Structures are given as C-alpha cells and as structure tokens.
N, C-alpha and C positions, 0 to 999 in steps of 0.2 A: 504493499499499500504505500502511496506517496507520503512523503515526510510531513507535508502540511495537510492537517485533517480537513481544512476548508477547501483544499485543491480537488477539481473534479478528477475522477480517474475511471479508467476502463478495466474490467476484469476479463481477459481474453478466454475464449472457449477452450483453448488448448491446455489449460491448467498452469499456465505460466503466471508469474507474478503481476500484480495490477500495475497498470501504466497511468502515469499521470497525463492530463491533458490540459488544453486552454479553456478558459472561460468562453461562454458563448459570445460575449461582446468582443474579446480579444481574438477568438477564432474569426469572427466576421471580419473584423479589421485587418487582420494578417493573412488570411487565406481566402475566404469567400468573396470579399470585395475586390481585392487587386488581381485574383485569378479566376474571374468569372468566365473568361473565355479561354479555353483550353487549347494547346497548340495541335495541329494537324498531326504531328508525329505521335501525339499520345493515343490516337485512336487504334494505332496497331497493338499497343500494350493492352488497351481496353479489351479489343476483339480476343486476344489471345487469353484472357483472364475469363471472359465470358465463355469461351470455348471449353476451358478447363472446368468451369462451374456447371456447364451442361452435360458434358460427356465423362467427366472424372469423378465429380463430386455429387452426383445424383440429385440434380435440381429437378428432374422430372419425377423422382420419387416424392419430393416434397409437393410438387404439383399433384400427384396422385392422391396423397394424403388430403390436400385441400379439396380435391375432387370428391373425395368420400364425404367430406363435411358439406359440401354443396348439395350433393344429393339429399343428405341428412336434413338440411336446411329448406330445400326448394319445396318439397310437397306440402309441409304446414304453412310455409310462407305464401304460397300460391292460394291455398285454401283461405288463409286469413284474408289476403287481398280480395277474394272473391266474395267472402261472407261480408265483408265491409261494404263492397259495392253492391250486394244484394240487399243489406239491410238498410242503407242510406236510400236506395232507390226502390223501397218496398212498394211504393205506389206506381212504379213503372218497371216492374220486374220483367215484363215482356220484353222491353228493350234491352234489358241485360241479357235475356236469352237470345235476342235476335243478334246483338253484337258478338256473342259467344259462337253462334252459329255461322255468322260471316268470318270470324277468325278461323273456325275449323275448316270451312270450304276453301279457305285462301292458303292454308298451311299444312293441313292433313290430306294425304292421299285418299282418293275416293274409296278404296276397299276399307279404309279403317275410320270412315266418317261416323258409321252407325255406333261403333264402340265409343268413340269420343262423345258423341251426342248422349249416350247413356250416362257416361261419367259426369257430363254437366247437369244432366236431370237429377242425379243423386245429389250432387253438391248444391245446387240450387234449391232443391226441396229441403234439404237439411238446414240451410241457413235461413229460409224462410219460417221454419218451425221454432227456432229458438236462438238465442243469443249465445247460448252454451257452446256451440261449435265455434263462433268467434272467439270467445274467451280462450278456449283450449288451444285452439290452432294458433292464435297470436302468442299464447304463453310458450308453446312448443317451438314456435318459430324463433322467438327471442332467445330461448335457451340453446337452441341448435345453432342459430347465428352466431351466439356468443362463442360456441365451441369453434366455428370456423374462425372467428376472429382471433382468438387465443392461438389457434394453430398458425395462423398467418403471422402473428407477433413472434412466436417462436422461430419461425422460418426466417423472418426479417432479421432478427438479432443473429441468427446463425450466418446469414449472408453478410453481415457486417463483422462477423467474427467476434462477438461479445455475449457475455451473459446478460440477462435481464437485471437492470439495476434498481428498479422499482420494488417496492415491498409487495407482500402477497395481497394485502387489502387494497393497496393503491393500485396495483396492477389489475385486480378484478374490477374495481370500480372504473377504471380507465377503459377497459375492454367492454364493460357493459355499456357505457356512454358512447363508445365507438359503435357498438353493435346497434343501438338505438338510432344513431346518425345513419348508419348505412341502410337499415331497414327503412328508415323515413325517406332517405334518398331514392331507394327503389321504389317506394310507394309513389313518390312525386313523378319519377319517370314514367310509371304505369298511367298515372293521371295525366300526364302530358300527352301520352300516346293515345289514349281513349278519349280525351276531351273533345266534346262536341255538343251542339245545341240540345240534341235528344237526351243527352246526360245531364247537362247543366240546368236545363229548364225545370225539371222536377224539383231539383234541390232548391233552387231560387224560389219556386212556388212555395215549398215547405218552410223555408228560413226567411227569406228576404220579404216575401209579401205580407205575412202576419205582423212583421215589424214595421210595416209601411215604409220599407225601403224600395219603392218602385223604381226611383231614379237608379238606385245601385244596379237592381236587376236588369233594366232597360239598357245600362251601360254596358254590362257583360254581354248581354243577347245581341245588341244592335251595333256596338262599337268594338268590343273586345274580340268576339269570335271571328269576324271576317278577318281580322289581322292576325289572329292566332293561328290560322291555318299556314302562314308564311313563317311563323315563329316557332312552330312545334318542333322541328328537328334541331334548329339552333338551340333551343331550350333543351332538349334532351341530350345534346351533346355537350352543352355547358354543366348539366348535372352530373353527367358521367364523368366529365373532367374533375369536377369538385369530389366526387365519391372516391376516385383513385388518389386524388391529391391528399384527402383527409386519411385514408388507409395508409398511404405511403409515409405521411408525417407522424401519425400517432402511434402506429403499430410497433415500430422499433424503438430501442432505447437509444435513439439519436435525436439531439436537439440543435436545429438551426435558428438563427436568430429571427428570420422571417418566415412566414407560411409560403411554401413554394407550390403554387397553383398549377403551374405547367412546367414540367422538366422534359429532358429527352427521354427519359425512361417511361414517364407516364404517356407521352404523345405515342412512343412506340407501342406501348401496351394497348392504348385505345385503338389505334389504327389495326393492329394485328388481330386483336380479338373481334373487331367489326368483321374483318376479312373471314376469319375462321367461322364466325357465325353464318356468314353469307354462304360459304363454302357447304357447311353442313346443311343449311336450309335448300341450296341447290341439288346436293346429293339425296336428300330425303324426298324432294319433289319429283325426282326422275327415276329414283330406283326403289323406293319403298313399295312400290305396287307389284313388284315381281315376286309374287309368291311368298313362301316362308324364308327363303333366302334373302329376298329384299327385305323383310322385316327385320331379320336378324342383322343383317348389314346396316339398316337404318338405325337400329339400336346401338350397334358397336360405333357406328359414326357418330351418334350423338355423344356417347361415352368418351370417344376420342377427342371429339371437340371440346368437351368439358375439360378433359385432361390438358389439351393444348393451351385453352384459355387460361387456366389456372398457373401452368407452367410460364407462360408469356407475362402473367402478372408478376411473378417472381423475378423473371428475367429483366423486367422493366427496373423493378426496384434494385436489382444487382446492378445494372448498368448505371443507375443513379449513384451507387455506392462507389463504383470504380471511377467514375467522373469525380467523386469527392476525393478518392484517393490520389488521382492525377493532381487535382489542386493542391492537395497537402505536399506531395512531392515537389512541385512547382515552388511553393513556398519554403521549401527546405527542411520539412518534417521528416521524421523517420517512420514513414508509413509503408514500407516495404512488406511488412509482415501483418500489421493492424492498422486499420482506419481510425484515425485519432479525432473523429468529429466528436464534440462533447456529449455526455450522456444526459438522458433526462433526470437520471438518478443514479447514485453509485451504490449507496449503502446495502441494498438488497443483494447485489451480486456478490459480495465478499462472502456470503454465507455458502454459496455454491462451492467456492475454493476451499473453505474450511471443511465441508463435508467430504471433498476429494481427499484432502490431507489426512482426515481421520481414516478414511478407508485404506488409503496408503500405508499409514501407520499400523492399522490391524493386520493388513496383509504381511507387512514387515515382521510383526510379532509372531504371526502364525507360521511363518517360514522359519524363524529362529527357535520356535518351540520344538521340543524333543518330540 
C-alpha cells in the first residue's frame, strides 16, 4: 500500500502490491487534458493488445457470461414492459394487441406467427387480470438485471487489471442504482420506438383531460407528434449512447474527472452491435422458415448475435482502457503492466490481497507440516 494513507491506490489483479496513482484532478491536468489526441503510431500497440485480449485472454468467455445474464434478464424485462403498456392502455388494449400483431408480422417468419400470437394472447390476458404480473415481473427483471450489471462490473475491472475498490455495501448500492438507470433507459427506448398518436391519445385522455390540461394534450397531439416522427431515431440513438456511456463510466472502479458521453470504444460498440442486430434480423427473416433446421439455425443465430453483442460491448470498454494506457505512456507514467487511472475507491480492494496472502500462508504452512 502507498506510504500516504490519503493517496489513491490500485490493487492489481495479479496479486502484486498496491500501486499509488494520481488524484483525479492531477490525472486530468497531467494525462487526460494534454494527451487527449493520441499519435497514429499508438494504434498499432492498441490493436495488438486488443488481439491478445480477444484470442488469448478469453474475452469471448466473458461475453458468454454476460449473454447468460442477458437471457436471464430478457424475459421478465419484456414481460414487465408489456405489462406496463397493457395496464396503462387498459382502455385501449385492442391497440396494444394490434401493435403486437404488426410487430410479429414484420419480424417473425410466417410459419411461426401463430405461436407468437398465442404467447401475446397469454401475456396480454394475464396483465389485464391483475397487477401481480407487473409487480413480479418488474421485481425479477430488476434482480436479474442487477446480476448482469454486477457481472459487467467484474469484467470491466478485469479489463483494467484491478480489483474492485468500493466496499461491498457501496458496490451493491451503486450496481442497483446503475441497474435502475439501465432499465429506465431501455424503457425510454421502447417508448421512443412505439410512441404514436394511437398510444399517446388514450394516455392524455386519461391523465390530461380530467386535470383540464387540454392545451398540453393538444400540444402533444397536434405539434409534437408530427415532429416526433423525424426525431424518433435520433432520440433512440442518443439514449443508446447515454446508456453505454453510463455503463462504461460507473461499472469499472475507474474515475475520470468528466463524464465521457462519447468515446471511441462506445462509438465502435454502438455501430457494431447495430450491425450485428441487422445481420441477425436478416438471417432470421430469410432462413427461419426452412423447416426444423431453419428454426434451429435461427435460434443459434440469435444466441450467436447475443454473444457477439456482449463481447463487442466489452471490447469497446477494453479499447477505451487501452487508449487510456497510451495517454499515460505519453505522459511518462509506468503503465506498461497496469493502467493507472484513478480508482473510485481503494479501501475495499486491499481485502482481496489480504485474503490471497492468508491463503498463500496457509498453503505454505500445510507444505511444511509433517
């Protein structure tokens, strides 16, 4: 541990002693600010390190773990969103069903439309009968989403080569707050995607009209919606950028002075994940109808797309980490083995090394015992 107790320090994953680093302000003034633009020659070093991370250090294995948690999260999350939509639009449930059927006809092959309609009928019927479905699905979604966020945080710290420095309670509270932010962002993306007059009018009739807010209702219906059809996709892209930025900023035990809304890694991730999604959709629409093999191929294609998306998300974070390393090297820091960006906290990390030290001591005592 560094000699000065107040000095921020990093506990490396390899079990080596803690390494002192700069404060957030000092790091910004000596590293981030003067070396914002990295030289072209640095990209060769970055590319080599990314190659090693992908093919030698099991980055795709981490992506597979996140994909499991994505599946664990996806079903209750979608059920919760659908329950909310059905309950909010209880007076216009036929429109919810119509939108669902339009989505199925556009995205599900003809051979499987009947099965998809049956699932929608079951879900819609359940959400109309009781709010219990909503409460249970939202609770499960938040719990499983929190598991995904915690797994992403562990992977992010590993990509930076450091232990989590935040204490257990602080880490859990932070991860839950991040989970709520991510789920809220995904909900806003769904709202942005489906928002139209047939959805908005019954909500305004239920909420705005009884409160005599007719001017507000007219503004949204007459002025806002005609403009919204041009703003829909920019809004979805902006929300996606914000979600990735928040995930990249809060998940790892790394603290920069300023919120980094758009980085090279987050841009690469967003573009690549979009292309993967389009590729999976193209495959499903063209090959899923080819009997049992087509169905199995579509299922495998969906899982593979999920694996690629989560791996790309981690790769984007690793790219940002390696750009940080290059900036530190340009500033003269000894970052060949460990990225020295300031941690969010340090106290919780030392406990991991103490546990490792006790285990090594116990092993040594066992070896020496007769």
